[in-house]
C-alpha positions as CSV (number, residue, x, y, z in Angstrom):
1,X,59.3,-112.1,-5.2
2,X,56.4,-114.4,-5.1
3,X,53.2,-113.1,-6.9
4,X,51.2,-114.4,-4.0
5,X,52.5,-111.6,-1.8
6,X,50.6,-108.3,-1.9
7,X,50.7,-104.9,-0.2
8,X,48.0,-102.4,0.9
9,X,48.5,-98.8,-0.1
10,X,49.8,-98.1,3.5
11,X,52.5,-100.8,3.2
12,X,53.5,-99.4,-0.2
13,X,53.9,-96.0,1.2
14,X,56.0,-97.2,4.0
15,X,58.2,-99.6,1.7
16,X,58.9,-96.6,-0.7
17,X,59.0,-93.8,1.9
18,X,56.4,-91.7,0.1
19,X,52.9,-90.6,1.1
20,X,49.8,-92.5,0.6
21,X,48.6,-89.8,-1.6
22,X,51.5,-90.4,-3.8
23,X,50.7,-94.1,-3.9
24,X,47.3,-93.3,-5.0
25,X,48.8,-90.9,-7.7
26,X,50.9,-93.8,-9.1
27,X,47.9,-96.2,-9.1
28,X,45.6,-93.7,-10.9
29,X,48.2,-93.0,-13.5
30,X,48.6,-96.7,-14.2
31,X,52.4,-96.7,-13.2
32,X,51.6,-99.0,-10.4
33,X,49.2,-101.9,-11.2
34,X,46.6,-102.7,-8.5
35,X,43.4,-104.5,-7.8
36,X,40.6,-104.4,-5.2
37,X,39.9,-106.9,-2.4
38,X,36.6,-105.8,-0.9
39,X,37.0,-102.0,-0.3
40,X,40.9,-102.3,-0.1
41,X,43.4,-101.8,-2.9
42,X,46.2,-104.2,-3.2
43,X,49.5,-104.2,-5.2
44,X,51.4,-107.6,-6.0
45,X,55.0,-107.8,-4.9
46,X,56.0,-108.6,-8.4
47,X,54.3,-105.4,-9.7
48,X,56.0,-103.2,-7.0
49,X,59.4,-104.8,-8.0
50,X,58.7,-104.1,-11.6
51,X,57.8,-100.4,-10.8
52,X,61.1,-100.0,-8.7
53,X,63.2,-101.4,-11.5
54,X,61.4,-99.3,-14.1
55,X,62.0,-96.1,-11.9
56,X,65.7,-97.0,-11.3
57,X,66.2,-97.3,-15.2
58,X,64.7,-93.7,-15.5
59,X,62.0,-95.1,-17.8
60,X,59.3,-93.8,-15.6
61,X,59.9,-90.1,-16.6
62,X,58.8,-87.2,-14.7
63,X,56.3,-88.9,-12.6
64,X,58.9,-91.2,-10.8
65,X,61.4,-89.5,-8.3
66,X,64.3,-91.3,-6.7
67,X,63.1,-94.6,-5.0
68,X,62.3,-93.8,-1.5
69,X,61.4,-90.3,-2.0
70,X,58.9,-88.0,-3.6
71,X,59.1,-86.5,-7.2
72,X,61.9,-83.9,-7.3
73,X,59.7,-81.6,-9.4
74,X,56.6,-81.2,-7.1
75,X,57.2,-78.4,-4.6
76,X,54.3,-77.7,-2.3
77,X,52.7,-74.3,-3.5
78,X,51.9,-71.5,-1.1
79,X,49.7,-69.8,-3.6
80,X,50.0,-71.4,-7.0
81,X,50.0,-69.3,-10.1
82,X,50.2,-71.9,-12.8
83,X,48.3,-74.8,-11.6
84,X,48.9,-78.3,-13.3
85,X,47.0,-81.4,-12.3
86,X,47.8,-85.1,-13.1
87,X,46.1,-86.7,-16.1
88,X,42.7,-88.5,-15.6
89,X,42.6,-92.0,-14.6
90,X,43.4,-94.4,-17.4
91,X,40.0,-96.0,-17.4
92,X,38.6,-92.9,-18.6
93,X,34.9,-92.0,-19.5
94,X,32.5,-92.6,-22.3
95,X,31.7,-89.7,-24.8
96,X,28.5,-89.1,-22.9
97,X,30.4,-88.2,-19.8
98,X,29.2,-91.3,-17.8
99,X,31.8,-92.8,-15.5
100,X,33.5,-96.0,-16.6
101,X,35.3,-97.3,-13.5
102,X,37.9,-95.1,-11.8
103,X,39.2,-94.6,-8.3
104,X,37.8,-91.5,-6.6
105,X,40.2,-90.4,-3.8
106,X,38.4,-88.8,-0.9
107,X,40.8,-86.7,1.4
108,X,40.0,-85.5,4.9
109,X,39.8,-86.7,8.4
110,X,36.3,-86.6,9.6
111,X,34.3,-89.8,9.9
112,X,31.5,-88.3,7.8
113,X,33.7,-88.8,4.9
114,X,34.0,-92.5,5.7
115,X,30.1,-92.8,5.5
116,X,30.1,-90.7,2.2
117,X,32.5,-93.3,0.7
118,X,30.2,-96.1,2.0
119,X,27.2,-94.6,0.2
120,X,29.2,-94.0,-3.1
121,X,30.4,-97.6,-2.7
122,X,26.7,-98.6,-2.7
123,X,25.6,-96.4,-5.5
124,X,25.2,-97.4,-9.2
125,X,28.4,-95.7,-10.2
126,X,31.3,-97.8,-11.5
127,X,33.7,-95.4,-9.8
128,X,35.3,-96.8,-6.6
129,X,35.8,-94.5,-3.5
130,X,39.1,-94.6,-1.9
131,X,39.9,-92.9,1.5
132,X,43.0,-90.8,2.3
133,X,43.6,-89.0,5.5
134,X,45.1,-85.5,5.7
135,X,44.3,-82.0,7.1
136,X,42.3,-79.4,5.3
137,X,45.1,-77.4,3.8
138,X,47.1,-80.6,2.9
139,X,44.0,-81.9,1.1
140,X,43.7,-78.8,-1.1
141,X,47.3,-79.0,-2.0
142,X,46.7,-82.8,-2.8
143,X,43.9,-81.6,-5.1
144,X,46.1,-79.0,-6.7
145,X,48.7,-81.8,-7.5
146,X,45.9,-84.1,-8.9
147,X,46.2,-86.5,-6.1
148,X,42.6,-86.2,-4.7
149,X,39.2,-85.9,-6.3
150,X,37.0,-84.8,-3.3
151,X,38.6,-82.9,-0.5
152,X,37.1,-81.7,2.7
153,X,38.1,-78.3,4.4
154,X,37.3,-76.3,7.5
155,X,39.7,-73.3,7.1
156,X,38.8,-70.1,8.8
157,X,39.9,-66.7,7.3
158,X,40.3,-64.5,10.3
159,X,40.1,-61.3,8.4
160,X,36.8,-62.0,7.0
161,X,35.4,-64.6,9.3
162,X,34.5,-66.7,6.3
163,X,35.3,-70.5,6.1
164,X,37.1,-72.2,3.2
165,X,36.3,-70.0,0.1
166,X,39.1,-67.6,0.6
167,X,41.7,-70.4,0.8
168,X,40.1,-72.4,-2.1
169,X,40.3,-69.3,-4.3
170,X,43.9,-68.7,-3.6
171,X,45.0,-72.3,-4.0
172,X,43.0,-73.4,-6.9
173,X,43.5,-70.5,-9.2
174,X,42.4,-71.5,-12.7
175,X,40.7,-74.6,-11.7
176,X,36.9,-75.2,-12.3
177,X,35.4,-76.4,-9.2
178,X,32.3,-76.7,-7.0
179,X,32.1,-76.3,-3.3
180,X,29.3,-78.1,-1.4
181,X,28.4,-77.8,2.2
182,X,28.5,-81.0,4.3
183,X,27.9,-80.1,7.8
184,X,28.6,-77.6,10.5
185,X,30.1,-78.5,13.9
186,X,31.1,-76.9,17.0
187,X,35.0,-76.2,17.6
188,X,36.7,-75.0,20.9
189,X,38.9,-76.0,23.8
190,X,39.4,-79.4,25.3
191,X,40.3,-78.6,29.0
192,X,40.7,-80.8,32.0
193,X,37.5,-81.7,34.0
194,X,36.1,-78.7,35.8
195,X,38.4,-76.3,33.8
196,X,40.8,-75.7,36.8
197,X,42.7,-73.0,34.9
198,X,39.6,-71.0,33.9
199,X,40.4,-71.2,30.1
200,X,37.4,-69.8,28.2
201,X,39.0,-67.4,25.5
202,X,42.0,-67.3,23.0
203,X,43.7,-64.7,25.2
204,X,43.8,-67.2,28.1
205,X,46.1,-69.3,26.1
206,X,48.8,-66.7,26.8
207,X,48.6,-67.0,30.6
208,X,51.7,-68.0,32.6
209,X,51.8,-71.8,33.2
210,X,49.4,-73.0,30.6
211,X,50.5,-75.7,28.4
212,X,49.0,-76.3,24.9
213,X,48.8,-79.4,22.8
214,X,48.6,-78.4,19.2
215,X,47.5,-80.0,15.8
216,X,49.7,-80.6,12.8
217,X,50.4,-78.0,10.2
218,X,47.8,-77.7,7.5
219,X,44.9,-79.0,9.8
220,X,41.8,-76.8,10.2
221,X,42.2,-76.7,13.9
222,X,45.9,-75.3,13.6
223,X,44.8,-72.8,11.1
224,X,41.8,-71.8,13.5
225,X,44.3,-71.4,16.4
226,X,46.9,-69.5,14.3
227,X,44.3,-67.1,12.9
228,X,42.9,-66.3,16.3
229,X,46.3,-65.7,17.8
230,X,47.1,-63.4,14.9
231,X,44.0,-61.4,15.5
232,X,44.6,-60.9,19.1
233,X,48.4,-60.1,18.7
234,X,49.8,-63.1,20.6
235,X,53.0,-64.7,19.0
236,X,52.8,-68.5,18.8
237,X,56.4,-68.6,19.9
238,X,55.3,-67.5,23.4
239,X,53.0,-70.3,24.0
240,X,54.3,-73.4,25.9
241,X,53.6,-76.5,23.8
242,X,52.8,-74.9,20.5
243,X,55.3,-77.0,18.7
244,X,54.0,-80.2,20.4
245,X,51.6,-81.8,17.9
246,X,49.0,-84.6,17.5
247,X,47.3,-85.7,14.1
248,X,43.8,-86.1,15.4
249,X,41.1,-84.6,17.6
250,X,40.9,-87.6,19.8
251,X,44.6,-87.7,20.4
252,X,44.6,-84.1,21.4
253,X,41.7,-84.7,23.7
254,X,43.5,-87.7,25.1
255,X,46.7,-85.7,25.9
256,X,44.6,-83.2,27.9
257,X,42.7,-86.0,29.8
258,X,45.9,-87.5,30.8
259,X,47.2,-84.1,32.3
260,X,50.0,-83.9,29.6
261,X,48.4,-80.5,28.6
262,X,46.1,-77.9,29.9
263,X,44.2,-77.1,26.6
264,X,43.8,-78.4,23.0
265,X,41.8,-77.3,20.1
266,X,39.3,-79.6,18.5
267,X,35.7,-80.5,17.8
268,X,32.9,-81.2,20.3
269,X,32.4,-84.7,19.1
270,X,35.7,-86.0,20.4
271,X,35.0,-84.5,23.9
272,X,32.1,-86.9,24.0
273,X,34.3,-89.9,23.5
274,X,37.2,-88.9,25.7
275,X,36.8,-89.2,29.5
276,X,38.1,-86.6,31.9
277,X,37.7,-83.4,29.9
278,X,35.3,-80.6,29.4
279,X,34.6,-78.8,26.1
280,X,34.5,-75.1,25.8
281,X,32.7,-74.1,22.5
282,X,34.2,-71.0,20.6
283,X,32.9,-71.2,17.1
284,X,30.7,-73.0,14.6
285,X,32.9,-74.3,11.8
286,X,31.7,-75.1,8.3
287,X,33.0,-78.3,6.8
288,X,32.7,-78.1,3.1
289,X,33.5,-80.5,0.1
290,X,35.6,-79.3,-3.0
291,X,35.3,-81.2,-6.3
292,X,36.8,-80.4,-9.7
293,X,34.4,-79.8,-12.5
294,X,35.7,-82.0,-15.3
295,X,33.6,-84.0,-17.7
296,X,34.8,-87.2,-16.4
297,X,33.8,-86.2,-12.8
298,X,30.2,-85.1,-13.8
299,X,28.4,-88.4,-12.9
300,X,29.9,-88.8,-9.4
301,X,29.6,-85.2,-8.4
302,X,25.9,-85.4,-9.1
303,X,25.8,-88.6,-6.9
304,X,27.7,-86.9,-4.1
305,X,25.2,-84.0,-4.0
306,X,22.3,-86.4,-4.2
307,X,23.8,-88.5,-1.2
308,X,24.2,-85.3,0.9
309,X,20.7,-84.3,0.4
310,X,19.2,-87.7,1.0
311,X,17.2,-88.4,4.0
312,X,19.1,-91.7,4.6
313,X,22.5,-90.0,4.8
314,X,21.3,-87.2,7.0
315,X,19.6,-89.7,9.2
316,X,22.8,-91.7,9.5
317,X,25.0,-88.7,10.3
318,X,22.3,-87.1,12.4
319,X,22.9,-90.0,15.0
320,X,26.4,-88.8,15.5
321,X,26.5,-86.0,18.2
322,X,27.5,-82.4,17.3
323,X,26.6,-82.3,13.4
324,X,24.4,-79.7,12.0
325,X,23.1,-80.9,8.7
326,X,20.5,-78.4,7.9
327,X,22.5,-77.1,4.9
328,X,24.0,-80.4,3.8
329,X,24.1,-80.6,-0.1
330,X,23.9,-76.8,-0.6
331,X,26.2,-75.5,-3.3
332,X,28.3,-72.9,-1.5
333,X,30.3,-71.7,-4.5
334,X,30.8,-72.7,-8.1
335,X,33.2,-71.4,-10.9
336,X,32.0,-71.1,-14.4
């Protein structure tokens, strides 16, 4: 292969048939050499071929699974009891704890994370922010496996009415972490214009003839739906369209607007973008960031909190409809 050919992380993921998070994991462990072109990571074709040959020979050890698949020794935990995360990036840190140029993977789907990444890019840190897109629960699992550094989460615990902390405590047992509030936003139903079916509560989803469009497993919207159905005693199997999923709020709203479903769950912001639907608000959800408290993370954790509290960041997010930023940057929870 020519050294002039290079691939993005997305292309590498498709070629190896692995997740983009796994590609970032290989990069940060130094197993897959990479470099930056602007804000994008690139991998030379020759380095990709060398990695494949190295993996086939078995020399890559426990980090390399069969080519074309995920590692065989990394099951997804439901409630981990013996956490183990990947080793720090090879670039490391100085003895003072100051960052010395590593990639920070920010995982989550809201556009506010893209803006946060831009602010980190402009900061004086040597660390480089990279974006990865996954739902809230999958983001926490990625952090558990050492594949993400900053994760966003909006997961409702139906029994307590509390967002995020119950899930973080269960999943990151034994990890030192800090949870910082980013924003609050309204979540509810997307319905067809004029709400012809009169859908205004969770129990209405069980009406005869109602078709739902759902979100993917692990997303905050899916967890919100499942928790509410559990609380009112409605079986998901009885809902038409429960197993039909889309991977974004906009996609869900679009399916409702086209008449392919009667109702979907999402945030108000998407309803302002998609024509032909109404939004029925049901809950104010808290969108928080989770970061692991390790010495090599100290500098950029401080930067993230400063950015969230800054007037410039709040002003930029404040121009986006539906964000409540009154508590942005507040520390919600912190382990010792």
